[in-house]
Residue frames as qw, qx, qy, qz and C-alpha x, y, z in Angstrom:
[[0.215, -0.260, 0.845, 0.415, 2.79, 54.15, 78.13],
 [0.620, 0.302, -0.264, -0.674, 0.94, 53.54, 74.90],
 [0.697, -0.025, 0.715, -0.052, -0.35, 49.97, 74.53],
 [0.183, 0.407, -0.669, -0.595, 0.49, 48.50, 71.16],
 [0.747, 0.172, 0.515, -0.384, -2.36, 46.37, 69.68],
 [0.160, 0.274, -0.806, -0.499, -2.00, 43.70, 66.83],
 [0.812, 0.168, 0.264, -0.493, -5.20, 42.10, 65.54],
 [0.122, -0.185, 0.935, 0.277, -5.03, 38.62, 64.12],
 [0.678, 0.294, 0.098, -0.666, -7.72, 37.84, 61.64],
 [0.153, 0.238, -0.901, -0.328, -8.64, 34.78, 59.71],
 [0.663, -0.157, -0.516, -0.518, -11.39, 32.26, 59.01],
 [0.763, -0.415, 0.351, -0.351, -12.73, 29.99, 61.77],
 [0.974, 0.020, 0.196, 0.113, -10.37, 27.17, 62.07],
 [0.521, 0.781, -0.245, 0.240, -7.28, 29.29, 60.64],
 [0.803, -0.152, -0.360, 0.449, -5.35, 28.71, 63.87],
 [0.137, 0.722, -0.095, 0.672, -5.10, 32.30, 64.84],
 [0.573, -0.744, 0.120, -0.323, -5.85, 31.79, 68.60],
 [0.938, -0.161, 0.047, 0.302, -3.29, 28.90, 68.83],
 [0.578, 0.516, -0.024, 0.631, -0.77, 31.14, 66.91],
 [0.144, -0.789, 0.118, -0.586, -1.39, 34.20, 69.21],
 [0.800, -0.585, 0.086, -0.101, -1.02, 32.00, 72.37],
 [0.900, 0.086, 0.012, 0.428, 2.29, 30.51, 71.07],
 [0.365, 0.623, -0.084, 0.687, 3.72, 33.89, 70.45],
 [0.373, -0.775, 0.096, -0.501, 2.64, 35.25, 73.78],
 [0.902, -0.428, 0.049, 0.017, 4.05, 32.26, 75.69],
 [0.794, 0.243, -0.029, 0.556, 7.40, 32.92, 74.01],
 [0.271, 0.420, -0.087, 0.862, 7.56, 36.55, 74.93],
 [0.295, -0.414, -0.658, 0.556, 6.93, 38.03, 78.46],
 [0.029, 0.300, 0.109, -0.947, 6.00, 41.41, 77.21],
 [0.342, -0.046, -0.585, -0.734, 3.11, 40.10, 75.02],
 [0.443, 0.192, 0.735, -0.476, -0.47, 39.18, 76.17],
 [0.211, -0.092, -0.735, -0.638, -2.80, 37.32, 73.73],
 [0.452, 0.233, 0.533, -0.676, -6.45, 37.60, 73.95],
 [0.004, 0.222, 0.840, 0.495, -9.14, 35.75, 71.88],
 [0.373, -0.139, -0.026, -0.917, -12.25, 37.70, 71.31],
 [0.707, -0.186, -0.551, -0.402, -14.20, 34.57, 71.48],
 [0.572, -0.167, -0.668, 0.445, -12.63, 33.62, 74.84],
 [0.041, 0.047, -0.276, 0.959, -13.21, 37.06, 76.17],
 [0.528, -0.172, -0.260, -0.790, -16.84, 36.84, 75.22],
 [0.734, -0.192, -0.644, -0.095, -17.17, 33.36, 76.72],
 [0.356, -0.048, -0.592, 0.721, -15.67, 34.58, 79.98],
 [0.294, -0.062, 0.101, -0.948, -18.31, 37.33, 80.18],
 [0.677, -0.142, -0.521, -0.500, -20.91, 34.65, 79.37],
 [0.630, -0.119, -0.718, 0.272, -19.68, 32.43, 82.16],
 [0.075, 0.016, -0.490, 0.868, -19.89, 35.28, 84.62],
 [0.058, -0.595, -0.794, -0.112, -23.70, 35.21, 83.74],
 [0.054, -0.342, -0.183, 0.920, -23.79, 39.01, 83.89],
 [0.496, 0.678, 0.315, -0.442, -26.53, 40.94, 82.08],
 [0.290, 0.713, -0.477, -0.424, -23.94, 41.38, 79.21],
 [0.151, -0.276, 0.946, 0.081, -23.07, 37.72, 79.39],
 [0.499, 0.378, 0.738, -0.252, -26.63, 36.63, 78.94],
 [0.495, 0.755, -0.010, -0.430, -26.95, 38.86, 75.85],
 [0.157, 0.601, -0.726, -0.296, -23.70, 37.32, 74.43],
 [0.359, -0.028, 0.925, -0.126, -25.08, 33.80, 75.23],
 [0.595, 0.563, 0.407, -0.404, -28.19, 34.42, 73.16],
 [0.443, 0.759, -0.351, -0.323, -26.20, 35.39, 70.09],
 [0.014, 0.542, -0.834, -0.101, -23.52, 32.82, 70.40],
 [0.509, 0.077, 0.831, -0.210, -26.05, 29.86, 70.90],
 [0.669, 0.648, 0.278, -0.236, -27.65, 30.76, 67.52],
 [0.722, 0.085, 0.374, 0.576, -24.24, 30.96, 65.87],
 [0.243, 0.895, 0.239, 0.289, -24.75, 34.63, 65.23],
 [0.448, 0.302, -0.257, 0.801, -22.32, 37.53, 65.71],
 [0.317, -0.649, -0.470, 0.508, -22.51, 39.38, 69.08],
 [0.189, 0.953, 0.201, 0.121, -23.49, 43.06, 68.42],
 [0.601, 0.473, -0.175, 0.620, -20.38, 45.15, 67.68],
 [0.208, -0.767, 0.184, -0.578, -20.93, 47.67, 70.55],
 [0.855, -0.483, 0.113, -0.151, -20.85, 44.70, 73.09],
 [0.912, 0.102, -0.023, 0.397, -17.78, 43.12, 71.60],
 [0.332, 0.715, -0.120, 0.603, -15.94, 46.51, 71.50],
 [0.450, -0.740, 0.179, -0.466, -16.55, 47.22, 74.99],
 [0.946, -0.310, 0.092, 0.036, -15.48, 43.82, 76.18],
 [0.786, 0.353, -0.066, 0.503, -12.20, 44.16, 74.12],
 [0.169, 0.753, -0.144, 0.620, -11.39, 47.54, 75.40],
 [0.675, -0.674, 0.149, -0.262, -11.85, 46.53, 78.97],
 [0.967, -0.065, 0.059, 0.239, -9.50, 43.70, 78.42],
 [0.612, 0.543, -0.088, 0.569, -6.81, 45.88, 76.64],
 [0.176, -0.824, 0.163, -0.513, -6.82, 48.47, 79.43],
 [0.754, -0.551, 0.293, -0.203, -6.29, 45.85, 82.11],
 [0.914, 0.289, -0.226, 0.171, -3.79, 43.85, 80.14],
 [0.730, -0.604, 0.091, 0.308, -0.52, 43.14, 82.14],
 [0.587, -0.118, 0.364, 0.713, 1.73, 44.01, 79.14],
 [0.163, 0.637, -0.051, -0.752, 2.01, 46.89, 76.67],
 [0.274, 0.260, -0.731, -0.569, 1.89, 44.66, 73.57],
 [0.630, 0.165, 0.595, -0.472, -1.53, 42.86, 72.95],
 [0.080, 0.044, -0.861, -0.500, -2.35, 40.22, 70.41],
 [0.522, 0.218, 0.507, -0.650, -5.98, 40.07, 69.78],
 [0.015, 0.019, -0.868, -0.496, -7.52, 37.42, 67.49],
 [0.065, 0.465, 0.882, 0.046, -10.86, 37.15, 66.11],
 [0.057, 0.865, 0.379, -0.324, -11.65, 40.81, 65.63],
 [0.509, 0.228, 0.242, -0.794, -13.05, 42.70, 63.78],
 [0.395, 0.160, 0.898, 0.111, -15.62, 40.51, 62.10],
 [0.256, 0.740, 0.596, 0.175, -17.80, 43.02, 60.32],
 [0.244, 0.545, 0.139, 0.790, -18.00, 46.60, 59.15],
 [0.459, -0.820, -0.149, -0.308, -20.02, 47.67, 62.29],
 [0.809, -0.474, -0.071, 0.342, -17.17, 46.36, 64.59],
 [0.623, 0.139, 0.077, 0.766, -14.62, 48.20, 62.60],
 [0.029, -0.714, -0.166, -0.680, -16.55, 51.50, 62.79],
 [0.625, -0.760, -0.089, -0.152, -17.12, 51.16, 66.62],
 [0.838, -0.256, -0.009, 0.482, -13.53, 50.08, 67.12],
 [0.459, 0.394, 0.099, 0.790, -12.09, 52.98, 65.02],
 [0.224, -0.803, -0.133, -0.536, -14.23, 55.49, 66.93],
 [0.732, -0.679, -0.003, 0.063, -13.05, 54.32, 70.39],
 [0.803, -0.061, 0.070, 0.589, -9.45, 53.87, 69.15],
 [0.285, 0.666, 0.124, 0.678, -9.43, 57.46, 67.70],
 [0.348, -0.803, 0.001, -0.484, -10.45, 58.79, 71.07],
 [0.874, -0.461, 0.025, 0.150, -8.12, 56.58, 73.09],
 [0.228, 0.905, -0.346, 0.096, -4.70, 58.19, 73.44],
 [0.371, -0.578, 0.719, -0.110, -3.05, 55.22, 75.19],
 [0.747, 0.101, 0.654, 0.053, -3.87, 52.42, 72.69],
 [0.286, 0.628, -0.441, -0.573, -2.35, 52.33, 69.18],
 [0.924, 0.273, 0.255, -0.085, -3.18, 49.76, 66.44],
 [0.356, -0.583, 0.594, 0.425, 0.18, 48.59, 65.25],
 [0.246, 0.267, -0.766, -0.531, -0.79, 46.08, 62.58],
 [0.820, 0.075, 0.288, -0.489, -3.33, 43.58, 61.45],
 [0.051, -0.355, 0.915, 0.186, -2.17, 40.10, 60.53],
 [0.821, 0.135, -0.044, -0.553, -4.36, 37.90, 58.46],
 [0.359, -0.262, 0.894, 0.054, -3.69, 34.13, 58.89],
 [0.637, 0.364, -0.222, -0.642, -4.97, 32.95, 55.48],
 [0.334, -0.090, 0.937, 0.051, -6.08, 29.43, 54.85],
 [0.333, -0.075, -0.682, -0.647, -8.45, 27.74, 52.32],
 [0.679, -0.261, 0.057, -0.684, -12.03, 26.91, 53.20],
 [0.870, 0.020, -0.481, -0.108, -11.12, 23.24, 53.22],
 [0.492, 0.126, -0.645, 0.571, -8.34, 23.48, 55.70],
 [0.276, -0.326, 0.289, -0.857, -10.43, 25.86, 57.87],
 [0.800, -0.191, -0.194, -0.535, -13.26, 23.34, 57.86],
 [0.811, 0.045, -0.548, 0.199, -10.93, 20.32, 58.77],
 [0.298, 0.190, -0.567, 0.744, -9.20, 22.17, 61.58],
 [0.417, -0.313, 0.178, -0.835, -12.45, 23.60, 63.04],
 [0.865, -0.183, -0.226, -0.409, -14.22, 20.32, 63.16],
 [0.742, 0.065, -0.589, 0.314, -11.29, 18.57, 64.69],
 [0.327, 0.104, -0.473, 0.812, -11.05, 21.28, 67.51],
 [0.333, -0.101, 0.172, -0.921, -14.48, 22.53, 68.13],
 [0.161, 0.224, 0.929, -0.245, -17.60, 20.77, 69.52],
 [0.369, 0.395, 0.187, -0.820, -20.14, 23.15, 67.90],
 [0.629, 0.366, 0.686, 0.013, -20.51, 21.05, 64.66],
 [0.371, 0.159, 0.530, 0.745, -20.58, 21.73, 60.94],
 [0.035, 0.792, 0.559, 0.243, -23.68, 23.89, 61.02],
 [0.315, -0.894, -0.025, 0.318, -22.04, 26.57, 63.30],
 [0.484, -0.304, 0.445, 0.690, -18.77, 26.33, 61.32],
 [0.321, 0.496, 0.617, 0.520, -20.80, 26.89, 58.04],
 [0.094, -0.930, -0.352, -0.038, -22.63, 29.88, 59.50],
 [0.464, -0.743, 0.141, 0.462, -19.42, 31.34, 60.99],
 [0.521, -0.044, 0.548, 0.653, -17.59, 30.81, 57.70],
 [0.222, 0.679, 0.545, 0.439, -20.24, 32.44, 55.64],
 [0.256, -0.931, -0.190, 0.177, -20.24, 35.41, 58.02],
 [0.523, -0.558, 0.322, 0.558, -16.44, 35.67, 57.75],
 [0.467, 0.219, 0.603, 0.608, -16.63, 35.48, 53.84],
 [0.093, 0.872, 0.455, 0.157, -19.27, 38.21, 53.68],
 [0.209, -0.975, -0.023, 0.069, -16.94, 40.68, 55.45],
 [0.779, -0.301, 0.220, 0.504, -13.33, 39.66, 54.84],
 [0.505, 0.496, 0.306, 0.636, -12.88, 41.72, 51.68],
 [0.132, -0.916, -0.128, -0.356, -14.09, 44.86, 53.34],
 [0.667, -0.715, 0.123, 0.168, -11.83, 44.30, 56.37],
 [0.753, 0.014, 0.266, 0.602, -8.80, 43.57, 54.09],
 [0.313, 0.667, 0.237, 0.633, -9.37, 46.82, 52.03],
 [0.362, -0.908, -0.127, -0.168, -9.95, 48.79, 55.10],
 [0.667, -0.647, 0.238, 0.282, -6.59, 47.90, 56.63],
 [0.711, 0.216, 0.315, 0.591, -4.75, 47.81, 53.38],
 [0.196, 0.841, 0.169, 0.475, -5.62, 51.41, 52.71],
 [0.432, -0.884, 0.130, -0.119, -4.11, 52.18, 56.21],
 [0.502, 0.597, -0.600, 0.176, -0.98, 50.16, 55.34],
 [0.485, -0.499, 0.556, -0.455, -1.62, 47.93, 58.35],
 [0.948, 0.063, 0.154, -0.273, -2.42, 44.56, 56.77],
 [0.058, 0.561, -0.815, -0.136, -0.03, 41.66, 56.60],
 [0.927, 0.042, -0.071, -0.366, -0.91, 38.33, 55.33],
 [0.228, -0.455, 0.859, -0.059, 0.67, 35.10, 56.56],
 [0.653, 0.093, -0.655, -0.368, 0.12, 31.67, 54.95],
 [0.587, -0.371, 0.501, -0.516, -1.67, 29.76, 57.70],
 [0.972, 0.116, -0.081, -0.189, -1.40, 26.38, 55.82],
 [0.460, 0.522, -0.637, 0.333, 2.32, 26.13, 56.56],
 [0.648, -0.257, -0.651, 0.301, 3.35, 24.24, 59.66],
 [0.369, -0.881, -0.293, -0.035, 2.42, 26.11, 62.92],
 [0.621, -0.484, 0.051, 0.614, 6.09, 26.81, 63.86],
 [0.354, 0.239, 0.395, 0.813, 6.48, 28.70, 60.48],
 [0.117, -0.790, -0.458, -0.390, 3.39, 30.68, 61.18],
 [0.514, -0.824, -0.171, 0.166, 4.45, 31.73, 64.56],
 [0.623, -0.206, 0.208, 0.726, 8.00, 32.51, 63.26],
 [0.199, 0.541, 0.424, 0.698, 6.37, 34.77, 60.54],
 [0.342, -0.870, -0.313, -0.168, 4.46, 36.52, 63.38],
 [0.648, -0.588, 0.005, 0.485, 7.56, 36.88, 65.47],
 [0.522, 0.130, 0.327, 0.777, 9.47, 38.34, 62.48],
 [0.014, -0.738, -0.410, -0.536, 6.75, 40.85, 61.96],
 [0.499, -0.846, -0.188, 0.006, 6.66, 41.85, 65.59],
 [0.715, -0.298, 0.106, 0.624, 10.52, 41.94, 65.61],
 [0.369, 0.369, 0.349, 0.778, 10.55, 44.26, 62.59],
 [0.246, -0.786, -0.276, -0.496, 8.12, 46.63, 64.57],
 [0.236, 0.387, -0.588, 0.670, 10.40, 46.42, 67.59],
 [0.670, -0.409, 0.063, -0.616, 7.78, 44.84, 69.88],
 [0.923, -0.105, -0.369, -0.036, 9.50, 41.72, 70.78],
 [0.185, -0.634, 0.684, -0.311, 11.41, 40.88, 74.01],
 [0.672, 0.038, -0.739, -0.041, 12.43, 37.23, 74.55],
 [0.753, -0.603, -0.071, -0.253, 11.40, 35.54, 77.82]]
């Protein structure tokens, strides 16, 4: 069976991780993964890969694309469901390139769609600082990295007719409903 992958992208603080978990909790056929959480889990294992991840994350820098892509594909392959929501990826041109190469050669994983949870910088900042301990300096660096690459990411997936944009500033229930409706239209939802 081919696994269907849906990417959720958005600024740090856009709510994409919370939205993905809410959708997955409501549907037994969906698994939600956060790229950041996958990397943190690897870091906690203190493996050689985890120590590399720690060095980058501690500086507020992007983990190299090849490391992120390997971590993601391991998670997708071992996911307990055939529909996977992955948030926080891709974050730059290198990760799109690595991801596309592996996806092209993987016959059992299909990228179904890319959903951008769009919020203003002010909303992203407020939410991020309420929910994360890293502080404003890390947020500013993360937001700057996001802003450098989001146009490229949007254009890349628009050309492939995969990008959908959802207003992330509406109440969370509405965001989740919009994601549900998109998945329903792609015949990917089963209710729990």
